[in-house]
HTML snippet that shows the backbone in 3Dmol.js (N, CA, C, O; Angstrom):
<script src="https://3Dmol.org/build/3Dmol-min.js"></script>
<div id="view" style="width:600px;height:400px;position:relative"></div>
<script>
const pdb = `
ATOM      1  N   MET A   1      -5.078  -4.507 -94.908  1.00  0.00           N
ATOM      2  CA  MET A   1      -5.329  -4.217 -93.507  1.00  0.00           C
ATOM      3  C   MET A   1      -4.288  -3.217 -93.027  1.00  0.00           C
ATOM      4  O   MET A   1      -3.113  -3.342 -93.371  1.00  0.00           O
ATOM      5  N   ALA A   2      -4.680  -2.265 -92.268  1.00  0.00           N
ATOM      6  CA  ALA A   2      -3.757  -1.272 -91.714  1.00  0.00           C
ATOM      7  C   ALA A   2      -2.854  -1.920 -90.662  1.00  0.00           C
ATOM      8  O   ALA A   2      -3.096  -3.048 -90.232  1.00  0.00           O
ATOM      9  N   ASN A   3      -1.817  -1.197 -90.257  1.00  0.00           N
ATOM     10  CA  ASN A   3      -0.929  -1.705 -89.213  1.00  0.00           C
ATOM     11  C   ASN A   3      -1.723  -1.976 -87.946  1.00  0.00           C
ATOM     12  O   ASN A   3      -2.571  -1.181 -87.542  1.00  0.00           O
ATOM     13  N   GLU A   4      -1.436  -3.095 -87.338  1.00  0.00           N
ATOM     14  CA  GLU A   4      -2.130  -3.470 -86.112  1.00  0.00           C
ATOM     15  C   GLU A   4      -1.149  -4.191 -85.205  1.00  0.00           C
ATOM     16  O   GLU A   4      -0.604  -5.229 -85.580  1.00  0.00           O
ATOM     17  N   ARG A   5      -0.922  -3.654 -84.021  1.00  0.00           N
ATOM     18  CA  ARG A   5      -0.026  -4.279 -83.062  1.00  0.00           C
ATOM     19  C   ARG A   5      -0.832  -5.230 -82.186  1.00  0.00           C
ATOM     20  O   ARG A   5      -1.868  -4.854 -81.638  1.00  0.00           O
ATOM     21  N   GLN A   6      -0.353  -6.461 -82.057  1.00  0.00           N
ATOM     22  CA  GLN A   6      -1.002  -7.457 -81.215  1.00  0.00           C
ATOM     23  C   GLN A   6      -0.058  -7.843 -80.084  1.00  0.00           C
ATOM     24  O   GLN A   6       1.024  -8.375 -80.334  1.00  0.00           O
ATOM     25  N   ALA A   7      -0.452  -7.583 -78.861  1.00  0.00           N
ATOM     26  CA  ALA A   7       0.329  -7.972 -77.685  1.00  0.00           C
ATOM     27  C   ALA A   7      -0.197  -9.308 -77.160  1.00  0.00           C
ATOM     28  O   ALA A   7      -1.358  -9.644 -77.391  1.00  0.00           O
ATOM     29  N   PRO A   8       0.640 -10.073 -76.460  1.00  0.00           N
ATOM     30  CA  PRO A   8       0.171 -11.332 -75.877  1.00  0.00           C
ATOM     31  C   PRO A   8      -1.046 -11.089 -74.982  1.00  0.00           C
ATOM     32  O   PRO A   8      -1.119 -10.083 -74.277  1.00  0.00           O
ATOM     33  N   ASP A   9      -2.001 -12.023 -75.021  1.00  0.00           N
ATOM     34  CA  ASP A   9      -3.180 -11.870 -74.170  1.00  0.00           C
ATOM     35  C   ASP A   9      -3.268 -12.915 -73.055  1.00  0.00           C
ATOM     36  O   ASP A   9      -4.014 -12.729 -72.093  1.00  0.00           O
ATOM     37  N   VAL A  10      -2.514 -14.009 -73.174  1.00  0.00           N
ATOM     38  CA  VAL A  10      -2.531 -15.060 -72.149  1.00  0.00           C
ATOM     39  C   VAL A  10      -1.152 -15.701 -72.068  1.00  0.00           C
ATOM     40  O   VAL A  10      -0.521 -15.960 -73.093  1.00  0.00           O
ATOM     41  N   LEU A  11      -0.685 -15.956 -70.848  1.00  0.00           N
ATOM     42  CA  LEU A  11       0.493 -16.803 -70.651  1.00  0.00           C
ATOM     43  C   LEU A  11      -0.020 -18.229 -70.508  1.00  0.00           C
ATOM     44  O   LEU A  11      -0.653 -18.569 -69.508  1.00  0.00           O
ATOM     45  N   ILE A  12       0.251 -19.052 -71.494  1.00  0.00           N
ATOM     46  CA  ILE A  12      -0.226 -20.434 -71.495  1.00  0.00           C
ATOM     47  C   ILE A  12       0.606 -21.284 -70.547  1.00  0.00           C
ATOM     48  O   ILE A  12       0.077 -22.139 -69.837  1.00  0.00           O
ATOM     49  N   ASP A  13       1.904 -21.043 -70.543  1.00  0.00           N
ATOM     50  CA  ASP A  13       2.818 -21.844 -69.736  1.00  0.00           C
ATOM     51  C   ASP A  13       4.058 -21.016 -69.449  1.00  0.00           C
ATOM     52  O   ASP A  13       4.527 -20.277 -70.314  1.00  0.00           O
ATOM     53  N   GLN A  14       4.585 -21.135 -68.252  1.00  0.00           N
ATOM     54  CA  GLN A  14       5.866 -20.504 -67.945  1.00  0.00           C
ATOM     55  C   GLN A  14       6.610 -21.368 -66.942  1.00  0.00           C
ATOM     56  O   GLN A  14       6.043 -21.802 -65.939  1.00  0.00           O
ATOM     57  N   ASP A  15       7.877 -21.613 -67.220  1.00  0.00           N
ATOM     58  CA  ASP A  15       8.741 -22.409 -66.359  1.00  0.00           C
ATOM     59  C   ASP A  15       9.916 -21.555 -65.917  1.00  0.00           C
ATOM     60  O   ASP A  15      10.542 -20.877 -66.733  1.00  0.00           O
ATOM     61  N   ASN A  16      10.215 -21.588 -64.624  1.00  0.00           N
ATOM     62  CA  ASN A  16      11.329 -20.851 -64.041  1.00  0.00           C
ATOM     63  C   ASN A  16      11.194 -19.345 -64.279  1.00  0.00           C
ATOM     64  O   ASN A  16      12.198 -18.654 -64.456  1.00  0.00           O
ATOM     65  N   LEU A  17       9.979 -18.842 -64.283  1.00  0.00           N
ATOM     66  CA  LEU A  17       9.741 -17.412 -64.489  1.00  0.00           C
ATOM     67  C   LEU A  17       8.687 -16.897 -63.515  1.00  0.00           C
ATOM     68  O   LEU A  17       7.702 -17.578 -63.231  1.00  0.00           O
ATOM     69  N   ASN A  18       8.906 -15.689 -63.011  1.00  0.00           N
ATOM     70  CA  ASN A  18       7.918 -14.971 -62.212  1.00  0.00           C
ATOM     71  C   ASN A  18       7.337 -13.855 -63.053  1.00  0.00           C
ATOM     72  O   ASN A  18       8.052 -13.225 -63.832  1.00  0.00           O
ATOM     73  N   GLY A  19       6.046 -13.603 -62.905  1.00  0.00           N
ATOM     74  CA  GLY A  19       5.418 -12.487 -63.596  1.00  0.00           C
ATOM     75  C   GLY A  19       4.100 -12.892 -64.217  1.00  0.00           C
ATOM     76  O   GLY A  19       3.674 -14.044 -64.128  1.00  0.00           O
ATOM     77  N   SER A  20       3.459 -11.914 -64.852  1.00  0.00           N
ATOM     78  CA  SER A  20       2.157 -12.149 -65.480  1.00  0.00           C
ATOM     79  C   SER A  20       2.176 -11.617 -66.907  1.00  0.00           C
ATOM     80  O   SER A  20       3.145 -10.989 -67.333  1.00  0.00           O
ATOM     81  N   VAL A  21       1.105 -11.872 -67.634  1.00  0.00           N
ATOM     82  CA  VAL A  21       1.042 -11.461 -69.037  1.00  0.00           C
ATOM     83  C   VAL A  21       1.185  -9.942 -69.184  1.00  0.00           C
ATOM     84  O   VAL A  21       1.697  -9.475 -70.202  1.00  0.00           O
ATOM     85  N   THR A  22       0.749  -9.173 -68.199  1.00  0.00           N
ATOM     86  CA  THR A  22       0.880  -7.714 -68.310  1.00  0.00           C
ATOM     87  C   THR A  22       2.343  -7.273 -68.339  1.00  0.00           C
ATOM     88  O   THR A  22       2.651  -6.177 -68.808  1.00  0.00           O
ATOM     89  N   ASP A  23       3.242  -8.120 -67.840  1.00  0.00           N
ATOM     90  CA  ASP A  23       4.671  -7.787 -67.860  1.00  0.00           C
ATOM     91  C   ASP A  23       5.284  -7.896 -69.251  1.00  0.00           C
ATOM     92  O   ASP A  23       6.386  -7.395 -69.476  1.00  0.00           O
ATOM     93  N   ILE A  24       4.591  -8.542 -70.191  1.00  0.00           N
ATOM     94  CA  ILE A  24       5.159  -8.729 -71.532  1.00  0.00           C
ATOM     95  C   ILE A  24       4.279  -8.141 -72.630  1.00  0.00           C
ATOM     96  O   ILE A  24       4.418  -8.509 -73.797  1.00  0.00           O
ATOM     97  N   GLN A  25       3.382  -7.239 -72.272  1.00  0.00           N
ATOM     98  CA  GLN A  25       2.487  -6.653 -73.266  1.00  0.00           C
ATOM     99  C   GLN A  25       2.989  -5.326 -73.831  1.00  0.00           C
ATOM    100  O   GLN A  25       2.255  -4.665 -74.565  1.00  0.00           O
ATOM    101  N   ASP A  26       4.194  -4.928 -73.516  1.00  0.00           N
ATOM    102  CA  ASP A  26       4.727  -3.642 -73.973  1.00  0.00           C
ATOM    103  C   ASP A  26       5.100  -3.658 -75.446  1.00  0.00           C
ATOM    104  O   ASP A  26       5.351  -4.711 -76.031  1.00  0.00           O
ATOM    105  N   ASP A  27       5.130  -2.489 -76.023  1.00  0.00           N
ATOM    106  CA  ASP A  27       5.689  -2.300 -77.359  1.00  0.00           C
ATOM    107  C   ASP A  27       7.201  -2.491 -77.236  1.00  0.00           C
ATOM    108  O   ASP A  27       7.816  -1.826 -76.403  1.00  0.00           O
ATOM    109  N   PRO A  28       7.830  -3.368 -78.025  1.00  0.00           N
ATOM    110  CA  PRO A  28       9.282  -3.566 -77.921  1.00  0.00           C
ATOM    111  C   PRO A  28      10.091  -2.288 -78.157  1.00  0.00           C
ATOM    112  O   PRO A  28      11.239  -2.199 -77.722  1.00  0.00           O
ATOM    113  N   ASP A  29       9.510  -1.305 -78.836  1.00  0.00           N
ATOM    114  CA  ASP A  29      10.220  -0.045 -79.058  1.00  0.00           C
ATOM    115  C   ASP A  29      10.164   0.888 -77.857  1.00  0.00           C
ATOM    116  O   ASP A  29      10.959   1.825 -77.776  1.00  0.00           O
ATOM    117  N   SER A  30       9.251   0.659 -76.927  1.00  0.00           N
ATOM    118  CA  SER A  30       9.154   1.516 -75.740  1.00  0.00           C
ATOM    119  C   SER A  30       8.700   0.689 -74.534  1.00  0.00           C
ATOM    120  O   SER A  30       7.594   0.884 -74.029  1.00  0.00           O
ATOM    121  N   PRO A  31       9.550  -0.236 -74.070  1.00  0.00           N
ATOM    122  CA  PRO A  31       9.170  -1.100 -72.953  1.00  0.00           C
ATOM    123  C   PRO A  31       9.165  -0.349 -71.625  1.00  0.00           C
ATOM    124  O   PRO A  31       9.836   0.672 -71.474  1.00  0.00           O
ATOM    125  N   ASP A  32       8.397  -0.869 -70.665  1.00  0.00           N
ATOM    126  CA  ASP A  32       8.468  -0.325 -69.320  1.00  0.00           C
ATOM    127  C   ASP A  32       9.503  -1.132 -68.530  1.00  0.00           C
ATOM    128  O   ASP A  32      10.328  -1.823 -69.128  1.00  0.00           O
ATOM    129  N   THR A  33       9.471  -1.056 -67.226  1.00  0.00           N
ATOM    130  CA  THR A  33      10.482  -1.748 -66.415  1.00  0.00           C
ATOM    131  C   THR A  33      10.011  -3.107 -65.918  1.00  0.00           C
ATOM    132  O   THR A  33      10.712  -3.745 -65.133  1.00  0.00           O
ATOM    133  N   ASN A  34       8.848  -3.563 -66.352  1.00  0.00           N
ATOM    134  CA  ASN A  34       8.330  -4.866 -65.930  1.00  0.00           C
ATOM    135  C   ASN A  34       8.734  -5.945 -66.926  1.00  0.00           C
ATOM    136  O   ASN A  34       8.664  -5.745 -68.139  1.00  0.00           O
ATOM    137  N   TRP A  35       9.159  -7.097 -66.395  1.00  0.00           N
ATOM    138  CA  TRP A  35       9.607  -8.228 -67.203  1.00  0.00           C
ATOM    139  C   TRP A  35       9.149  -9.508 -66.540  1.00  0.00           C
ATOM    140  O   TRP A  35       8.805  -9.505 -65.358  1.00  0.00           O
ATOM    141  N   LEU A  36       9.140 -10.599 -67.279  1.00  0.00           N
ATOM    142  CA  LEU A  36       9.123 -11.909 -66.643  1.00  0.00           C
ATOM    143  C   LEU A  36      10.549 -12.123 -66.157  1.00  0.00           C
ATOM    144  O   LEU A  36      11.490 -11.934 -66.927  1.00  0.00           O
ATOM    145  N   THR A  37      10.731 -12.507 -64.918  1.00  0.00           N
ATOM    146  CA  THR A  37      12.080 -12.656 -64.383  1.00  0.00           C
ATOM    147  C   THR A  37      12.348 -14.108 -64.010  1.00  0.00           C
ATOM    148  O   THR A  37      11.466 -14.815 -63.522  1.00  0.00           O
ATOM    149  N   ALA A  38      13.579 -14.536 -64.248  1.00  0.00           N
ATOM    150  CA  ALA A  38      13.977 -15.914 -63.952  1.00  0.00           C
ATOM    151  C   ALA A  38      14.016 -16.140 -62.447  1.00  0.00           C
ATOM    152  O   ALA A  38      14.493 -15.290 -61.695  1.00  0.00           O
ATOM    153  N   ILE A  39      13.517 -17.277 -62.019  1.00  0.00           N
ATOM    154  CA  ILE A  39      13.566 -17.649 -60.608  1.00  0.00           C
ATOM    155  C   ILE A  39      14.981 -18.080 -60.245  1.00  0.00           C
ATOM    156  O   ILE A  39      15.469 -17.762 -59.160  1.00  0.00           O
ATOM    157  N   SER A  40      15.641 -18.801 -61.145  1.00  0.00           N
ATOM    158  CA  SER A  40      17.004 -19.280 -60.928  1.00  0.00           C
ATOM    159  C   SER A  40      17.808 -19.101 -62.208  1.00  0.00           C
ATOM    160  O   SER A  40      17.303 -19.332 -63.306  1.00  0.00           O
ATOM    161  N   ASN A  41      19.066 -18.687 -62.058  1.00  0.00           N
ATOM    162  CA  ASN A  41      19.916 -18.578 -63.250  1.00  0.00           C
ATOM    163  C   ASN A  41      20.584 -19.909 -63.584  1.00  0.00           C
ATOM    164  O   ASN A  41      21.362 -19.986 -64.535  1.00  0.00           O
ATOM    165  N   ASN A  42      20.292 -20.949 -62.818  1.00  0.00           N
ATOM    166  CA  ASN A  42      20.878 -22.269 -63.060  1.00  0.00           C
ATOM    167  C   ASN A  42      19.885 -23.237 -63.689  1.00  0.00           C
ATOM    168  O   ASN A  42      20.113 -24.447 -63.683  1.00  0.00           O
ATOM    169  N   ALA A  43      18.792 -22.721 -64.230  1.00  0.00           N
ATOM    170  CA  ALA A  43      17.774 -23.572 -64.853  1.00  0.00           C
ATOM    171  C   ALA A  43      17.250 -22.882 -66.108  1.00  0.00           C
ATOM    172  O   ALA A  43      17.249 -21.654 -66.200  1.00  0.00           O
ATOM    173  N   ASN A  44      16.810 -23.678 -67.063  1.00  0.00           N
ATOM    174  CA  ASN A  44      16.223 -23.111 -68.277  1.00  0.00           C
ATOM    175  C   ASN A  44      14.897 -22.441 -67.959  1.00  0.00           C
ATOM    176  O   ASN A  44      14.137 -22.914 -67.114  1.00  0.00           O
ATOM    177  N   SER A  45      14.629 -21.353 -68.632  1.00  0.00           N
ATOM    178  CA  SER A  45      13.348 -20.655 -68.514  1.00  0.00           C
ATOM    179  C   SER A  45      12.595 -20.810 -69.826  1.00  0.00           C
ATOM    180  O   SER A  45      13.200 -20.824 -70.899  1.00  0.00           O
ATOM    181  N   ALA A  46      11.285 -20.924 -69.741  1.00  0.00           N
ATOM    182  CA  ALA A  46      10.465 -21.052 -70.945  1.00  0.00           C
ATOM    183  C   ALA A  46       9.133 -20.356 -70.718  1.00  0.00           C
ATOM    184  O   ALA A  46       8.612 -20.311 -69.603  1.00  0.00           O
ATOM    185  N   CYS A  47       8.596 -19.815 -71.806  1.00  0.00           N
ATOM    186  CA  CYS A  47       7.314 -19.125 -71.748  1.00  0.00           C
ATOM    187  C   CYS A  47       6.560 -19.380 -73.045  1.00  0.00           C
ATOM    188  O   CYS A  47       7.129 -19.273 -74.131  1.00  0.00           O
ATOM    189  N   ARG A  48       5.271 -19.721 -72.931  1.00  0.00           N
ATOM    190  CA  ARG A  48       4.393 -19.822 -74.102  1.00  0.00           C
ATOM    191  C   ARG A  48       3.258 -18.844 -73.893  1.00  0.00           C
ATOM    192  O   ARG A  48       2.624 -18.832 -72.838  1.00  0.00           O
ATOM    193  N   ALA A  49       2.997 -18.017 -74.906  1.00  0.00           N
ATOM    194  CA  ALA A  49       1.933 -17.016 -74.821  1.00  0.00           C
ATOM    195  C   ALA A  49       1.039 -17.117 -76.045  1.00  0.00           C
ATOM    196  O   ALA A  49       1.473 -17.562 -77.108  1.00  0.00           O
ATOM    197  N   SER A  50      -0.206 -16.701 -75.890  1.00  0.00           N
ATOM    198  CA  SER A  50      -1.108 -16.633 -77.040  1.00  0.00           C
ATOM    199  C   SER A  50      -1.351 -15.167 -77.391  1.00  0.00           C
ATOM    200  O   SER A  50      -1.130 -14.270 -76.577  1.00  0.00           O
ATOM    201  N   PHE A  51      -1.806 -14.951 -78.609  1.00  0.00           N
ATOM    202  CA  PHE A  51      -2.078 -13.608 -79.116  1.00  0.00           C
ATOM    203  C   PHE A  51      -3.506 -13.572 -79.652  1.00  0.00           C
ATOM    204  O   PHE A  51      -3.994 -14.586 -80.152  1.00  0.00           O
ATOM    205  N   PRO A  52      -4.184 -12.435 -79.560  1.00  0.00           N
ATOM    206  CA  PRO A  52      -5.536 -12.347 -80.111  1.00  0.00           C
ATOM    207  C   PRO A  52      -5.507 -12.386 -81.635  1.00  0.00           C
ATOM    208  O   PRO A  52      -4.481 -12.108 -82.256  1.00  0.00           O
ATOM    209  N   ALA A  53      -6.637 -12.731 -82.222  1.00  0.00           N
ATOM    210  CA  ALA A  53      -6.749 -12.731 -83.686  1.00  0.00           C
ATOM    211  C   ALA A  53      -6.784 -11.287 -84.186  1.00  0.00           C
ATOM    212  O   ALA A  53      -7.371 -10.424 -83.533  1.00  0.00           O
ATOM    213  N   PRO A  54      -6.165 -11.015 -85.329  1.00  0.00           N
ATOM    214  CA  PRO A  54      -6.255  -9.665 -85.888  1.00  0.00           C
ATOM    215  C   PRO A  54      -7.700  -9.329 -86.260  1.00  0.00           C
ATOM    216  O   PRO A  54      -8.522 -10.226 -86.452  1.00  0.00           O
ATOM    217  N   THR A  55      -8.001  -8.049 -86.358  1.00  0.00           N
ATOM    218  CA  THR A  55      -9.370  -7.630 -86.665  1.00  0.00           C
ATOM    219  C   THR A  55      -9.729  -7.849 -88.127  1.00  0.00           C
ATOM    220  O   THR A  55     -10.906  -7.809 -88.486  1.00  0.00           O
ATOM    221  N   GLY A  56      -8.736  -8.079 -88.969  1.00  0.00           N
ATOM    222  CA  GLY A  56      -8.980  -8.336 -90.387  1.00  0.00           C
ATOM    223  C   GLY A  56      -7.921  -9.273 -90.924  1.00  0.00           C
ATOM    224  O   GLY A  56      -7.011  -9.664 -90.193  1.00  0.00           O
ATOM    225  N   ASN A  57      -8.025  -9.640 -92.186  1.00  0.00           N
ATOM    226  CA  ASN A  57      -7.027 -10.503 -92.808  1.00  0.00           C
ATOM    227  C   ASN A  57      -5.749  -9.715 -93.060  1.00  0.00           C
ATOM    228  O   ASN A  57      -5.809  -8.589 -93.553  1.00  0.00           O
ATOM    229  N   PRO A  58      -4.583 -10.291 -92.729  1.00  0.00           N
ATOM    230  CA  PRO A  58      -3.323  -9.613 -93.019  1.00  0.00           C
ATOM    231  C   PRO A  58      -3.164  -9.367 -94.521  1.00  0.00           C
ATOM    232  O   PRO A  58      -3.636 -10.152 -95.343  1.00  0.00           O
ATOM    233  N   THR A  59      -2.503  -8.282 -94.860  1.00  0.00           N
ATOM    234  CA  THR A  59      -2.222  -7.971 -96.259  1.00  0.00           C
ATOM    235  C   THR A  59      -1.239  -8.996 -96.796  1.00  0.00           C
ATOM    236  O   THR A  59      -0.220  -9.266 -96.161  1.00  0.00           O
ATOM    237  N   VAL A  60      -1.525  -9.561 -97.942  1.00  0.00           N
ATOM    238  CA  VAL A  60      -0.693 -10.600 -98.543  1.00  0.00           C
ATOM    239  C   VAL A  60       0.493  -9.951 -99.240  1.00  0.00           C
ATOM    240  O   VAL A  60       0.347  -8.922 -99.901  1.00  0.00           O
ATOM    241  N   GLY A  61       1.680 -10.562 -99.089  1.00  0.00           N
ATOM    242  CA  GLY A  61       2.869 -10.080 -99.774  1.00  0.00           C
ATOM    243  C   GLY A  61       4.105 -10.288 -98.928  1.00  0.00           C
ATOM    244  O   GLY A  61       4.019 -10.509 -97.720  1.00  0.00           O
ATOM    245  N   ALA A  62       5.251 -10.217 -99.569  1.00  0.00           N
ATOM    246  CA  ALA A  62       6.525 -10.424 -98.884  1.00  0.00           C
ATOM    247  C   ALA A  62       6.861  -9.231 -98.000  1.00  0.00           C
ATOM    248  O   ALA A  62       6.599  -8.083 -98.361  1.00  0.00           O
ATOM    249  N   ASP A  63       7.441  -9.512 -96.845  1.00  0.00           N
ATOM    250  CA  ASP A  63       7.933  -8.494 -95.909  1.00  0.00           C
ATOM    251  C   ASP A  63       6.850  -7.543 -95.413  1.00  0.00           C
ATOM    252  O   ASP A  63       7.144  -6.385 -95.117  1.00  0.00           O
ATOM    253  N   LEU A  64       5.611  -8.004 -95.315  1.00  0.00           N
ATOM    254  CA  LEU A  64       4.533  -7.143 -94.834  1.00  0.00           C
ATOM    255  C   LEU A  64       4.113  -7.468 -93.404  1.00  0.00           C
ATOM    256  O   LEU A  64       3.383  -6.694 -92.785  1.00  0.00           O
ATOM    257  N   GLN A  65       4.564  -8.600 -92.875  1.00  0.00           N
ATOM    258  CA  GLN A  65       4.241  -8.988 -91.506  1.00  0.00           C
ATOM    259  C   GLN A  65       5.529  -8.959 -90.691  1.00  0.00           C
ATOM    260  O   GLN A  65       6.613  -9.214 -91.217  1.00  0.00           O
ATOM    261  N   GLU A  66       5.404  -8.651 -89.416  1.00  0.00           N
ATOM    262  CA  GLU A  66       6.583  -8.556 -88.553  1.00  0.00           C
ATOM    263  C   GLU A  66       6.246  -9.153 -87.194  1.00  0.00           C
ATOM    264  O   GLU A  66       5.170  -8.910 -86.648  1.00  0.00           O
ATOM    265  N   PHE A  67       7.167  -9.930 -86.658  1.00  0.00           N
ATOM    266  CA  PHE A  67       7.030 -10.507 -85.326  1.00  0.00           C
ATOM    267  C   PHE A  67       8.279 -10.116 -84.556  1.00  0.00           C
ATOM    268  O   PHE A  67       9.392 -10.432 -84.979  1.00  0.00           O
ATOM    269  N   ARG A  68       8.110  -9.432 -83.429  1.00  0.00           N
ATOM    270  CA  ARG A  68       9.266  -8.971 -82.664  1.00  0.00           C
ATOM    271  C   ARG A  68       9.142  -9.369 -81.200  1.00  0.00           C
ATOM    272  O   ARG A  68       8.041  -9.476 -80.660  1.00  0.00           O
ATOM    273  N   ALA A  69      10.284  -9.585 -80.576  1.00  0.00           N
ATOM    274  CA  ALA A  69      10.338  -9.895 -79.148  1.00  0.00           C
ATOM    275  C   ALA A  69      11.520  -9.158 -78.540  1.00  0.00           C
ATOM    276  O   ALA A  69      12.512  -8.881 -79.215  1.00  0.00           O
ATOM    277  N   LEU A  70      11.401  -8.849 -77.273  1.00  0.00           N
ATOM    278  CA  LEU A  70      12.464  -8.167 -76.549  1.00  0.00           C
ATOM    279  C   LEU A  70      12.897  -9.076 -75.407  1.00  0.00           C
ATOM    280  O   LEU A  70      12.074  -9.452 -74.573  1.00  0.00           O
ATOM    281  N   VAL A  71      14.164  -9.431 -75.358  1.00  0.00           N
ATOM    282  CA  VAL A  71      14.702 -10.273 -74.290  1.00  0.00           C
ATOM    283  C   VAL A  71      15.908  -9.570 -73.684  1.00  0.00           C
ATOM    284  O   VAL A  71      16.541  -8.735 -74.330  1.00  0.00           O
ATOM    285  N   ARG A  72      16.217  -9.912 -72.451  1.00  0.00           N
ATOM    286  CA  ARG A  72      17.391  -9.323 -71.805  1.00  0.00           C
ATOM    287  C   ARG A  72      18.024 -10.333 -70.859  1.00  0.00           C
ATOM    288  O   ARG A  72      17.382 -11.284 -70.412  1.00  0.00           O
ATOM    289  N   LYS A  73      19.286 -10.102 -70.568  1.00  0.00           N
ATOM    290  CA  LYS A  73      20.030 -10.950 -69.643  1.00  0.00           C
ATOM    291  C   LYS A  73      19.842 -10.409 -68.231  1.00  0.00           C
ATOM    292  O   LYS A  73      19.954  -9.206 -67.993  1.00  0.00           O
ATOM    293  N   MET A  74      19.558 -11.308 -67.306  1.00  0.00           N
ATOM    294  CA  MET A  74      19.488 -10.953 -65.893  1.00  0.00           C
ATOM    295  C   MET A  74      20.876 -11.133 -65.291  1.00  0.00           C
ATOM    296  O   MET A  74      21.784 -11.630 -65.958  1.00  0.00           O
ATOM    297  N   GLY A  75      21.041 -10.740 -64.059  1.00  0.00           N
ATOM    298  CA  GLY A  75      22.306 -10.925 -63.371  1.00  0.00           C
ATOM    299  C   GLY A  75      22.642 -12.398 -63.237  1.00  0.00           C
ATOM    300  O   GLY A  75      21.760 -13.252 -63.328  1.00  0.00           O
ATOM    301  N   GLY A  76      23.895 -12.692 -63.025  1.00  0.00           N
ATOM    302  CA  GLY A  76      24.318 -14.083 -62.885  1.00  0.00           C
ATOM    303  C   GLY A  76      25.369 -14.426 -63.915  1.00  0.00           C
ATOM    304  O   GLY A  76      25.829 -13.570 -64.671  1.00  0.00           O
ATOM    305  N   THR A  77      25.732 -15.666 -63.929  1.00  0.00           N
ATOM    306  CA  THR A  77      26.781 -16.114 -64.831  1.00  0.00           C
ATOM    307  C   THR A  77      26.186 -16.746 -66.068  1.00  0.00           C
ATOM    308  O   THR A  77      24.980 -16.984 -66.144  1.00  0.00           O
ATOM    309  N   GLY A  78      27.035 -17.014 -67.026  1.00  0.00           N
ATOM    310  CA  GLY A  78      26.600 -17.706 -68.232  1.00  0.00           C
ATOM    311  C   GLY A  78      26.236 -16.763 -69.357  1.00  0.00           C
ATOM    312  O   GLY A  78      26.143 -15.548 -69.183  1.00  0.00           O
ATOM    313  N   THR A  79      26.036 -17.359 -70.507  1.00  0.00           N
ATOM    314  CA  THR A  79      25.640 -16.621 -71.701  1.00  0.00           C
ATOM    315  C   THR A  79      24.289 -17.158 -72.153  1.00  0.00           C
ATOM    316  O   THR A  79      24.219 -18.226 -72.761  1.00  0.00           O
ATOM    317  N   PRO A  80      23.223 -16.432 -71.863  1.00  0.00           N
ATOM    318  CA  PRO A  80      21.899 -16.938 -72.229  1.00  0.00           C
ATOM    319  C   PRO A  80      21.647 -16.868 -73.731  1.00  0.00           C
ATOM    320  O   PRO A  80      22.249 -16.061 -74.439  1.00  0.00           O
ATOM    321  N   THR A  81      20.760 -17.716 -74.195  1.00  0.00           N
ATOM    322  CA  THR A  81      20.308 -17.669 -75.584  1.00  0.00           C
ATOM    323  C   THR A  81      18.782 -17.604 -75.576  1.00  0.00           C
ATOM    324  O   THR A  81      18.143 -18.011 -74.606  1.00  0.00           O
ATOM    325  N   ALA A  82      18.219 -17.103 -76.635  1.00  0.00           N
ATOM    326  CA  ALA A  82      16.760 -17.035 -76.766  1.00  0.00           C
ATOM    327  C   ALA A  82      16.354 -17.749 -78.049  1.00  0.00           C
ATOM    328  O   ALA A  82      17.000 -17.603 -79.086  1.00  0.00           O
ATOM    329  N   ARG A  83      15.291 -18.512 -77.967  1.00  0.00           N
ATOM    330  CA  ARG A  83      14.723 -19.164 -79.147  1.00  0.00           C
ATOM    331  C   ARG A  83      13.255 -18.764 -79.211  1.00  0.00           C
ATOM    332  O   ARG A  83      12.507 -18.953 -78.251  1.00  0.00           O
ATOM    333  N   ILE A  84      12.856 -18.217 -80.337  1.00  0.00           N
ATOM    334  CA  ILE A  84      11.488 -17.742 -80.509  1.00  0.00           C
ATOM    335  C   ILE A  84      10.845 -18.528 -81.639  1.00  0.00           C
ATOM    336  O   ILE A  84      11.395 -18.615 -82.737  1.00  0.00           O
ATOM    337  N   GLU A  85       9.689 -19.095 -81.369  1.00  0.00           N
ATOM    338  CA  GLU A  85       8.956 -19.873 -82.367  1.00  0.00           C
ATOM    339  C   GLU A  85       7.558 -19.293 -82.500  1.00  0.00           C
ATOM    340  O   GLU A  85       6.927 -18.948 -81.501  1.00  0.00           O
ATOM    341  N   LEU A  86       7.078 -19.185 -83.715  1.00  0.00           N
ATOM    342  CA  LEU A  86       5.742 -18.665 -83.980  1.00  0.00           C
ATOM    343  C   LEU A  86       4.908 -19.754 -84.636  1.00  0.00           C
ATOM    344  O   LEU A  86       5.295 -20.302 -85.669  1.00  0.00           O
ATOM    345  N   TYR A  87       3.769 -20.067 -84.040  1.00  0.00           N
ATOM    346  CA  TYR A  87       2.850 -21.068 -84.578  1.00  0.00           C
ATOM    347  C   TYR A  87       1.511 -20.399 -84.880  1.00  0.00           C
ATOM    348  O   TYR A  87       1.059 -19.536 -84.127  1.00  0.00           O
ATOM    349  N   GLU A  88       0.889 -20.794 -85.967  1.00  0.00           N
ATOM    350  CA  GLU A  88      -0.450 -20.318 -86.284  1.00  0.00           C
ATOM    351  C   GLU A  88      -1.442 -21.406 -85.912  1.00  0.00           C
ATOM    352  O   GLU A  88      -1.331 -22.538 -86.382  1.00  0.00           O
ATOM    353  N   ASN A  89      -2.403 -21.071 -85.079  1.00  0.00           N
ATOM    354  CA  ASN A  89      -3.392 -22.038 -84.591  1.00  0.00           C
ATOM    355  C   ASN A  89      -2.733 -23.226 -83.903  1.00  0.00           C
ATOM    356  O   ASN A  89      -3.219 -24.352 -84.007  1.00  0.00           O
ATOM    357  N   GLY A  90      -1.621 -22.980 -83.196  1.00  0.00           N
ATOM    358  CA  GLY A  90      -0.948 -24.030 -82.452  1.00  0.00           C
ATOM    359  C   GLY A  90      -0.141 -25.003 -83.279  1.00  0.00           C
ATOM    360  O   GLY A  90       0.353 -25.999 -82.751  1.00  0.00           O
ATOM    361  N   ILE A  91       0.006 -24.736 -84.576  1.00  0.00           N
ATOM    362  CA  ILE A  91       0.719 -25.662 -85.466  1.00  0.00           C
ATOM    363  C   ILE A  91       2.066 -25.087 -85.850  1.00  0.00           C
ATOM    364  O   ILE A  91       2.817 -25.717 -86.595  1.00  0.00           O
TER     365      ILE A  91
END
`;
const viewer = $3Dmol.createViewer("view");
viewer.addModel(pdb, "pdb");
viewer.setStyle({}, {cartoon: {color: "spectrum"}});
viewer.zoomTo();
viewer.render();
</script>
């Protein structure tokens, strides 16, 4: 299968965040100025998104698939951390 970029298509759940799925559909190599933004810097933020199915079967082999995310620190105190989990079919 040729290279195919898949952007999130639905925000399933978001806690302590303002924004919509269109704010996170950018290519991580060339993002725009829209982000999901934290409502409060004193609470954990979480987001679950779904992705569309690829148009074909992924090419089998090591180091042929890539999953990337772009995160940034907003104003405020503290040192934020990001945890990214990828599930196939919700598993």
